[in-house]
N, C-alpha and C positions, 0 to 999 in steps of 0.2 A: 641343639639339633643334628642327627646325623644324616649327612649326604652323601658321605664315600660308603666303599664297599670296605667289609673284611677282607683281613689278607686271604683266608682261606676260598671266600665265595669271588674275589677276583680272578685268586688262581684258575677256579673252574671254569670261570667267563672265558678266559684267555683260552683254555684249551680247549674249549667248547664254540669259539667264535665262528669257525667253518660252519657248523651243522646249524646256528642259529638263524632263524627267519622270524619277520613280524608276523604274529600271528592276530588275525581280526576277527572278531564275533561281533554278528549283526542280533539287534534287538527287532522281533516282529511287531506288527500291530495286533495284539491279541489281550485278551482279559489280564495276564499277568504284567503286560508292559504298558498300560494307561500310564496317564500323567500322576496319579495318586502312588503308582508302584515302580516306577522307571526307576528311581534311585535306590530303592533297596534290590531290584534286581541287579543295578550296576556294582552295587557293595558286593553281593552275594559272588557275583561273576568274576569281580576283581580279587575276592579273598580267595576264593578258590584255583585262578590261575595262579596266584603268588603262594599258595601251598603246594601246589603241582611242580612248578617252577624252582621250590625251594626259596624263594625270594623272602626276605623278612621284612616286614610290613615297614618298619623303621626306615628300611633302604631302599624304600620304593615310593616314587612321586606318581599321583594321579593330578593329571591335568585336564582343566574343565572349560568349557567354551566361553563363561559368562562369569563376572564376578559373583550374579544373582544367583548362579547354581553353590556357591561356597555353601552358605548354611544348609543346604538340603541334602546335598553329599555328607556332610559332617552328620545331621540328623539320621541319616540313615546308616552311617558306620555306627553310631550311638547305638541304634537301635539291634545292630546285629551284634556289639558286644566284640570286646576283643581289643588289640593295639590297631588304630587307623594308621593307614598312609599316610603321607604328606599331600595336602589336597589344596593347590592351587591351580592360579590359573596363570600362562606365561608371564603376565605382567606384573602379578602380586609375588611371583615367584621371584622376579628378577629386582624387584624393588626391594626384597628382604635381602638380597646378598649386596646391598650399596646404593647408594642415592645416583641419581640420575644426573649425567653429568650435563652442565649449562652450555648452550651452544656459545661460541664465542663468534668473537667478530667476524662477519664475512659467510658465517656458514647458516645453512638453514635451522631456524627456530621452531617451526612448524606452529608457528603464531602468525596469523593471513595479515595481520597489519603491519608489523615488523618486518616480515619476509617480502611484502609488496615493495615496502621502499629500498630494501638490500637488493630486490631484482631490477627497479626501475635504477638505480646507481649501475647494477650489473653490466645492464642494455645499453647506458649511456655511454658506458664504455668501448662497446663493439663501433668500430668503423662505419659499419654498415646499417647501425641503426643510431648514428648520430643526429642526424638531421630528423629523422623522424618523427620525436617528440614535438619540434618546433613547426613542423608540416600538417601532422594531424595528432593533437594530444590525446582525442577519444580512442584511436584505433589504437594509440603507442599505450595508454592506459590497459585497453583489453588484451592487447599484447602483454603485458606484465602480467596480468591476473593469471592469461594461461602459461606463461612462462612457471609460475608460482605452483599451479597445480600439478604441471607436468615435473617439476624439481622434487615434489612433494610426493609424489606416485613413483618417483625414481626411487627415491631415498627411503621408503616404505620395502619395495621391492627388495632391495639391497637387504636390507634390515631382516628381513623373513628368509635370509640365505645366511648360512654360516660363513664366520668372518675367512677361512681359508677358500672359499669359494667365489668371493666378492672380484677380485682382480679378473677372472674368468669372464664373469658377468659384464664387468663394465668394459672388458674388450668385444665380446661378442656386440653388445650394445652399440658400442663404438662402428664397429664394421659393419651391421645393420642400417645404423643411419646413415651410414655414407654411401650406400648402393642406393637409397631409394626412400621417397616418404609419400605424405599426402601433396608437399607442396615445396618449393625453394625457401619461403620464409618460414613455413612451420618446420621445415628440418633445421634452420636454422636456429631457430629458438629451441626446440628440442634438445641440439647438440650444445647448447648455451645451460639448458636446464639438468643435462647429464652430467657435464664436466663439473656445474655448481656441487651436485648432490656427489659426485667421486670425490671431490677434493674437500668437502667438509670431514676433518679431522676427527670430530668426536664421535666415537662409537656409540650405539644404541646399547641403552642399558640392558636390553634381552640378549646382548652379546655375552654375558657371565654365566649363560643357560648352558652354554658348549662347553664351558669348564668343568660342568657338575659330571658324578663318577656314581651314581647309583646303581642297587643292583638291577631295580626295575624300573622303567617308566610303562605308565598306561595312561592312552589318550582318548578323553571322551569326546566324540565325535558327535554334530548336533550342528544342522543346518549348514552344512556342507563341511570340507576339509579345509584346515587352517596351514598355510606354505609352512610358517612358522614352524608349526608342530612336525608336520613330515620333515623338515630338514634337519628339526633336533632329533627325531626318531632316528634319522639316518646316522648321523654322527654319533650319539649315544651307541648305536648297533655297531659302528666299527670299533667302537672301545670294549664291545663283549657286552652291554648292557642287553640284557632280554626285556621285549618290547612287547605290548599287546595294544589293540586297536578295539574300542567299545564302540562300534559303530550304531548308533541310535537313529538315522537317517532313514527315510521310506520313500518307495519308490511311488510316486503319486498314481502312475498310470496302473501299476497292479497291488496297490495299497490292500486292495478287499479280495486279491485272489484266494487266500488260506481261510480267513477269518472276517465274519460280519463286522462294519463299523462300532465300535465303541461305546459310541455315544450318540444322542440323539443329534442328527443334523437336520438343521432347516433354513429355509432360503425366505427372506422378504421382497416383494417389489415395489419399490417404492414410485412416486409420479414426479417428482423434483427434488431439489436441495432440501427444502424446509420439511416435505414429509419423511426424507431418507433420516434427518437429524432428529425429527420427534418418534420416528418408530425404533433408532436407536436407542433413545431414552427410554423409550417401552421396553424395549426386549432386555436390557439393562437391569431396569428394576422390576422384570415379570424373574429373571432369574435369582434376585436378589431376595425376593417375598418369597420364592421356593425354597430359598437356603441354599442355594449353590453358590455360594462365595466360599475365597474372593471372585469377582467376576476381572476377565481381563476384557477390558476395552481397546482394540489395536487401532493404534493412531497412525492414519496414513494422511488423509486430507488435513490440515491443520484447520482449514476454517471451517469445515465440518465439526471437528473435535472441540472447537471453541464454543460452537452453539451447543453440540450435546450437552458439553459440559455444563455451559450456563443451566440448561433445560434440568440436569441433574443436582445441580446446588440447589434449585429450590426445594427439591424434596428431603433434603436433610440427608442424601447418601455421604458415608465417611469416603471420601475420594485422596489417590494417592496420585500423583503425575510424575512418573518416570521420562517424560520429555522435555516440560519445561517449554519455556518462552526465551525468544531471542531476547538480550538483554537490552535493545534498541528499543522495545515495544514498552518497556517498564516506565512508570511518572519520573523515576530517579535518572534514568538516560535522556528521557525526552525533555524533561527541564533545563538540562546541560546544554543539548541540542539549540534548545530553544534561546540561550542566551548566546550562543554561538553565531547562530542566523540573524540575530538582532545586531550582530558587530560587524556582519559584511556591508562592505562599501556599497550604497545605494540600496540598503536594504527597505524593505517596504514598512508604511505602517502598521499593517498586520502583522509583522515577525515581530516588531516592537511592544504590539498588544499582548501578543502569544506568550511572551516573555515576562511583562509585567503582570498578565494575570496567572503566572505561575505562583504554586505556594512558597519556591526558591525567595522571589524578590516580595514577598507580602511585609517583612520588616523594611524593604527599601521603599515600600510604595507608601506605609503608614495608615493610609486610609483607600479603601476601596472605589470613593468616592471621585478620589485624584483622577483613577482611572477612567472613570467612567466620564468624567468633564472632558479628560484628554480625547477619548474617541469619540464623543458626541462634537466635539470642535473639528477633530479631523475628517468625519463623515459631513459636517454643514461646509465644509470649505472645500471639502474634494481634495484634500491631500494626500495622496496615496501612497507617496516615498517620504521620506524622513528628510531628505535635504529640501523638501518643499515646504517643510512646516514652518511655521514661524513664531517663535515663542513669545515675541512680543503680543501677538493678539489674542493668546492662550488666557484663560482664568488663573487666579496667583497659585493655587494648590496643582492646579495641572502644569504649570511651569514650570514650579519647584520641582516635579517630580520629573519633567522632560530635564531638566538640568541634573539631576541627582542621577537618572539613568546614563546622560550621555557622560557625565565622570567615570562612570563604571565601565563605560566601552569603551572608552578614549585608548586605554593602555591594548586593546585586542583591535583596534582599528588602525592596523599597519597595513601601507602599500607594498613595504617591502618584503624581502624574503629573511626567515629567521630559522636558527636550527629547533628543531622539535623539542628540545628540552626548553629553550625559551619560552616556546609556545605554551608546554605545559605548565612552566611558572606563571605564564601571563593569565593562564585559565584559572589555577588556584587563587592567584591574588585577587582575580573579579569575584570569585566565588565568595572569598574572605572580607571583599570590601563591600559586597550586599550582604554581609553575614549570613549567607547561604552554607557556608562551610560544614557547620553544626546538625543543620538540618539533612544535607545530603548525606552524612555519616549515619543519621537515625534512621533514612529514610530504607524501604525494604530494597534490598539489594544496591542500596548506596555502597556499601562497603566494596560489593564487585564491581561497580563503575568505578570506584578510586583505584583499586586494584588493576584494572583492564586499561585505564589511562596512565597507570603508574605517576599519581596524583600524590600519593602519600609520600613516598620517597623516590629517590633517583633508582636506574635500574641499574644492575650488578656490575661493576667498572671489569670493563673486559668482555664483556658479555655482548652476544649480537645484539639484545634489545639497547645497549647503554651507547655501542657505536651508533646505530641506526640513530640515536635520539640526540647525538653528538655533532655526525656528520651529516644528516639530512636537513637542507635548508628549504622551508616550503614558504609559500604568501599564504594568506588568511582561508583563502578558497580551498587552496590544498590541504591546509590544516584541517577544517571541517570535514572534508572528506575521507582526512586518516581516521579523524577522533568516529565519523559514522559507521565506519569498516571496523574499526574496534567493536565497537557495541554492537552491529550485528554479527559478528562473529564469535560471540560470547552468548552461552546459554544460561538461562536462572532457572534453577530444579525447586519448586519451592517444598519446605520441610513438611513433612506428612503430621497430621495433627496427631493428641494424644489418642485419639480412637483407632482402635484397628481396623484398617482398612476394609473396606467393603467391597469397591472396584478400583483395578490397578490401570492407569491408562499408561499405555506401552507401546514399544515400537513391534514389528511383527516379527523381527529377529529373537528379540528377547523375553517373548514371550514362550519360546524353546523350551521344553520338559521342565516347566513351571507346574506346580500342581493347584492350577485354577480351576475351580468348582463349575465355570462356563466360561467361553470364550465369544464375544461379540466383535464381528468384523466387519464395520460398514466400509462402502467403497469397494465392494466387488466388481467393478466393472473395468471395461477395457482401458479406461483412462487412468484409472489409479492403481488397480491391482494386475500385477504384470506389464505394465509400462515402466523400465528401467532408464534412468540417466545413461548420458553418452560416456564412454570412456575415455582414454587419455587423448583426445583428437590430435594432438600434435604428434603423436606416435602412430595412430593409425593401426588399424585390430589385427593385419597381419603381423608387423614387429611384435605385437602386444602378445599375440597368441605364440610366436615364437621362444619369445622371452618370460612366457607364463606371467604377465603381466594382468591387471584387470582388463576383461574385455566383456564386451555386453552378452554374450554367450555365458562365459562364468557368472554373471549379476545374475543375468537370469535362472541357472542352475541354483545358486543359493539361496535367489527368491521361491524358488518350487519347493526346495528342501525345507526352507521355514515354514511355507503356508503347508506342505503334507505334515509337518508336527504337530497341529494344530488338530488333526484328527485323533490324537491320545487324548484329547479333552472329554469328560462327560458329556459336554453339552457344546456344539457349535453354532452360532446362527450369524447367518452370511446375510448383507442387505446392498442390494444395488439400486441406483435410481435409471429407470427408464430414459431418461431426457435430462441433458443439460441445456438449460436455456429453450431455446428453439430447434437445438441440435440431437436427434435420439443419440443413443448411448449405448451401447452394444454390453454385452456380458464379458469380464473377464476373460481370457483364454484359460487360465486357472481353474475358473469354475466349470468351466466347460467341459476340461479333462477331469476333473472331479466328478460330475455328472457322468461322463463316458466311463471311467473307471467302476462305477456303483452298476453302469448298466452292464458292463461286460462281464461283470461277476456275478449278475442276477440277484443283485439286491434291490431293495425298493429305491427310489428314486429322493432326492431332497425333497424333505416335507415341506409344505406351506406353511409359514409361519403364522401363527394365530395373534392377531390383535388383540389385548389384552384391555387396551382402552375402553373405559366404559363411556358411548355419547353421552352429551349433557344438551338437552334441551334449552336454549337460551331462547325466552322471548322478546321478538322484535319491539323495540321501543321508538318507533320514527318520530323523528319533532315535528310539530308542525311548521309550517311555512315562516319565514322570520319576518315580523313588521317592528318596526320602530314607531314611535312617537316623540314629536319635537316641538309638542305645544308651547306656544308663547317665546319661543326660541327663533330667533333667525340668523343667516350668515352673515358676519359683518360687509362681506363683498363676494362677487363672485368672478370667476374668471369664465373664458371659453371651456374649458376643460370641464370646470364644475358644471356648467351649464348642459353640456353634453352628458356627464354623470347622471343629473336628473333625468335628464330625458331617456335614456338607457335603463336604468335599475336605482330609482328611489332609494332604497337599502343601500347601495354603494354610495350612494350621493351623501347620506344620513352618516357614512362611515368614514368616508373622506373629510368631506367639508363641515359638517356638524360637530363630529368628533375629534376631527383632525388626525385621524390616523395615515401613517406611512409606513411600508415598508423600509427598513433601514438600506440605505445604498451599501454595495461592495465597495469597500476600498481599494480593492484590485481585482479586476475582472477583466475578460478577454474585450477587445473594440467590438462593437456591434455597429448595425447598421445608424441606430440612433446618435452615435457618437460622430460616425460621419456627417450626418444630414446637421450638428450643432456644429461641428468644424465647419463646414460648408455655409452655414449663415454668415459664420462669422466672416470669411474669407471674400464675400459677397460684399459683404457691408464695408469691409477693409476698401476693395478694389473699389466703389463708387464713390468712396469719400478720397480716395489718393487719385483717382481718375481726374477730379474736379480740382484739387489743388495742384498735381503735378500734369499738367495736358503735355507736354514733351516726351515723356514716357511711352513706351510701348505698352499697349493693353496686355499682351502676351506677358512681358516682364513686370508688370503691376500686379497680374494676376497669379504670379510665382511668389512674389515679394509677399504677397498677402498669405499666401498658403505657407509660406515658411513661418511666417510671425503667427499665426494661428497655431500651429505644429509647438510651437515654442510656449505660446500663452496658455495652452489645454496641458502641457507637459505631457503631449502623446508620446510613446516608444516608436521610433521612427520604424524599427524592423515589423511591430506587430502592426503597423499603419500601412506597411506596403501595399496590399491589397487594394486599399480604397485610394492609395496616390496614385497606382497605375489607372483606377477609374476616372480620376480628377484629369490626366494627363489626356484622355480621350474627352473627358468634359470639356475642356476648354475652349479648343476651337466651335465646337459646338454653341457654345452659350454665348462668344462674339458674333457668331453667324446670326442669332437670335435676336440680340440685341441692337445689330446694326439696322436690320428690318424693322423692328420696333420703334428706334428711334425715327427712322425714317418715316415711321406713321404718326410722327409730331410726339411723341411722348419725350419725358425728360424725368431723370433721376432726381428726386426732391430729399429724402427723409428716410432713413432705415433704421429697425432696431428700436422704434419708437414706444415708451410705454404712457400706457393713457387710463385714467380713471376716471367715470364720471358718476353723475347721480341722477340716472333717468327721470325727465320730466313726467312720464306716464306714471312714474312710482309716486311722486311727491302727493301730500294731502293724505297719507295712509300708514301704514306701520312699517311701511317697506322707504320711507322718507330718506333712512341712512343706512341702506342697501346700497353698495356702490357696486358698478360694473368695470372689471378692469382687464388690462390685456396688453399683451407687445406686438406692435405690426413690425411683421417681418421688412418690407418696406410700402413707400406709396410715391408714387409717380404723379406728375402734372402731364394734364394729355389734351392738345387742343382740339375742340371739337366747334360743330356749327353753333352750340349751344355758349359756348365760352372755353374757359380753362376748367378741364374737370377733374375730378381727383380720382386715380386708379390705384386701389388698395391690391398687392399684390404678395401672396403667402406662398414661401417656399415648399414643395412637396419633394422628398426624394421616393415617394410610392410609385406605384405602376400607374398610367393613364385612365385604365379602364374604370379603377375606382373612384378617380376623380370626378369621370363624368358621369359616372352612377350617382356621384353626389349632388351636381349641377343639375341631375336630371328632375330630381325631388326638391325644389330651392325650400320649400319650408320644412325640410328635414336637414338640411345643412346648417351648422351651428356656429363654423369658424368666421367664414364670410360674413354671417349676419352679426355678429358678434362686433367684428372689426367696423362693420357698416355703420352700427350704433355708437361705437367710441367716436367715430368721426361724425357722424350725422348732428350730434350734441353740438359740437363747437367749432368743428372744420379746423384748417390745420394754421395755428396762429402765423402771421408774418407772410403767408402767401395769399395771394388773391385769385380764389377759387372758386366761381360763381357758376360752374356747370355742373352737370350730375355725379353721383357716386357712383364708379364702377368698381368692379374685384375682380378678381381671376385668382385661380390656382395657377401655378409654375412649376410644371413637372421638368424636374431638372435631372431626372435619373432614367429617362428615355434612351432606348440605345439607339437610336436612330438619330434624333432630334430633339432640342428644348422644346416644348408644347405648352401655350397656354390656354386655360379650360375657363372660359366667362360664365360667371354667374348673370343670370339676367335679370334679377331684379333684388340687390342687396339691399335695397334701403325698405323695400315693400316686406321682405324677410324681416330684417331688423326689428320695422314697427311690430309685425306679428308677433316675433319671439318675444319683445320687451312685454306686450300685452300677455302672451301666453303665460310667461314666468309671472307677473303680478298674481294672477289667479292661483298658480298653483303654490307661490309663497305664501299668500295669504291662507290659502285652505291650510297649508302645512301647520304655520301661526295659528290656525285656529285648532288646531287640534288630531286633522287629517292624518292617518295613519301612512309610512313609509314603508309599503310591502316590497320585499326582495322577489324580484321577477322570475330568476333563474330560466330566462330564456335566451335563445340566440349564442353565439360563439363567444359573447361579451363573458359568460361563466368560464370559460375555459382557462382564462387568465388573469380573472379578474381575484385580488388580493385579499378582497374582504367574503370568499367565499368558506373560509374558514370561521367567518363571523357567523354567517347567516347559515350556515352549517346544511348548504345546498344539499350535500351528497345523505342527509340523514335525513332528508323531509318524509312526510308521510305521503304518498303517492296515492292520487286520487284519479279518477278517470278524465277529471278537466284539467289537471296537474301537467304542464307542456314538458317537456324533456327534449326539446330540439337543442341543439348542438352539444347535446352530453351524451 
């Protein structure tokens, strides 16, 4: 392929250099320059220009904005006939002239994960940054990220200039950074990034373009000017090359001053996220049904597009996704990360189970039942951390799986630092040991995961990636962060199916000048369309503008140009939602400018989108109120909570007690108030036991010892428990003050955490003879009284005082103290002579002012009434009386049986109570 000029042409160019200037041809928005015809017009204008200038097509280069334009331009020149010029983008042309140089050790590689490690090593070598990492790891890592972003920006900006102009560029940049900037640390980081980019010896692959000597250069501009094309045009003009700029960009504000809109412009106003997603899918399908294919679906909001894609895939529409997904979101990458997280020191049982449930671990586990047994045992034992698991208490299958998993993870569980290459070898060996290597290779995007992490083979010796792998030493946590960063930085673009795509999901810039039958752009709101990310913040806008670096203003201009190009399409559907959650959402500034341009030119405004969806009437089929029957069945035993459940809602009792249904406890969750209550019960029990055994130790010290012992016994995280620990510090003096007054009144601690089970006498001689009543009493005191030594039943509570007073105000409605009194009234307390009455109190421990006791007036009487009432209810249930779901009160708001009773689907009748719902 000939790229040099003939001697005659070169001679003519030299003689005419002084008279030549770059020519520009603009393409208006009219019927001759729509999306279907724009490339024919480009081919015609370019051919006519070459003919006028006497430039042979074989000696002319046409540079296109994007690689997606290459087949369009070639088709247009084929339809026109004749010898075409060379059609390229700057990158495809440069790569055709030679391979891209591999970044050498210490140079910028433009691989984010590699450059992050190089930048960290570079920063640690700076005297002013040496102690930064040790002092504040998170801010240091953020600085490294900003340093890499800025270094990439400097390197790209330099690559867009002619090689001979770069020394002046570096000199000017150094001068500007020396004068000032956003801040001292920012300036220092920007200078390090500048020198890193300036000293990278590898030349950009596009430098070869400046050595070309074609007779003519034609640049097609779409979506804003390309700085590299501008620099190349200037360099070739200086050599005598004739140049032409074919500018297809439009002014959004004056787009319709000369011509009416080419296509149908419509706007859909949606209520919220889901409405916008459904309307977007409906708009795409409407265009497909009208034959306006292919349809371009503009990708701006990734979450919204994910939902829209799911809706479209249900209809069988042929899709081609040009945006892809982050590699880290794919199963292959997620399962590799699950393996690494399970290997972390102090990993949670949840992390191990996530790994063992992955597809890659199926060969290792052998049987899914082993994982189920392991999970069930961990939940029943409340083992939330791996180091708390006791393999000796596991079933044989679960113990075998635990041991195999431990053997796989041992090589990865290092507390020291290793080189990156050693970590990668360990990861590969772990995958092979669990026989998952073949599964990773065969998985979708699995090969890309292997290549992204350099698991298949080491990096090329002497390259920047090889140097980083050899010289960077990381601990396991840092290695996992590096792997995650690698996977986050890679994009996976799925291959299109065999069927010709009807819908192309594409970014805004790549929809420019493509012959789509229609374009659908959701997210035409101020938050999505028109909002651009920040520029190089380490450099600042002023310096960026002076050096012609990316600025916010330039990014906005490019987005405006790309948006205006959509007006060449035969149909454009814009969608926006009115609110984002509870916040109102304004229209995009670009949408407002479009509406203003139509109004100023006297054209009709944007048409309202007509929803083509057909409403379908669905007959409501509410379910009747749930009820259950337990005829002939009785529970083996009842606790206070079971009794309370029966009184609250019989159907809840049926699910909890008769069926034994329980929600699975979370292995790892945030500490809650009830965790504090459990801990405090244990602390008070230990305190009172030790108080009798160690009379010489100060009470405050005993309380602190008990607190530490319970924290250790329950495996509580000290940092997470800190707010409750602070509460306990204030609680201790209040409790000791109450205790002194309590004991001054003749009370003495006798027992705590006492488990009791009885077979009530009132139930004997009936079907209830084998039904027990059981419970665990928080505390029992002996209390001197005129009638003898009484038993005082104490139930600790960490709730509010008012609620407890409301409970005892209606004695027959209180369950807890009545059950405790029933347990003690039957047999008393063995070993203690207590011939006085039984008394019972709630002890409110969480009051901000003092510890307060709330006494029940007649616990024994309430106990007898409770037992008699339970006898009647249980016998009726045994005889076949239904157990209805009441669906009343606040209990429904938090009831785990709500999904079983289908409370939300009941047929509402005038007598149906909806209190609390």
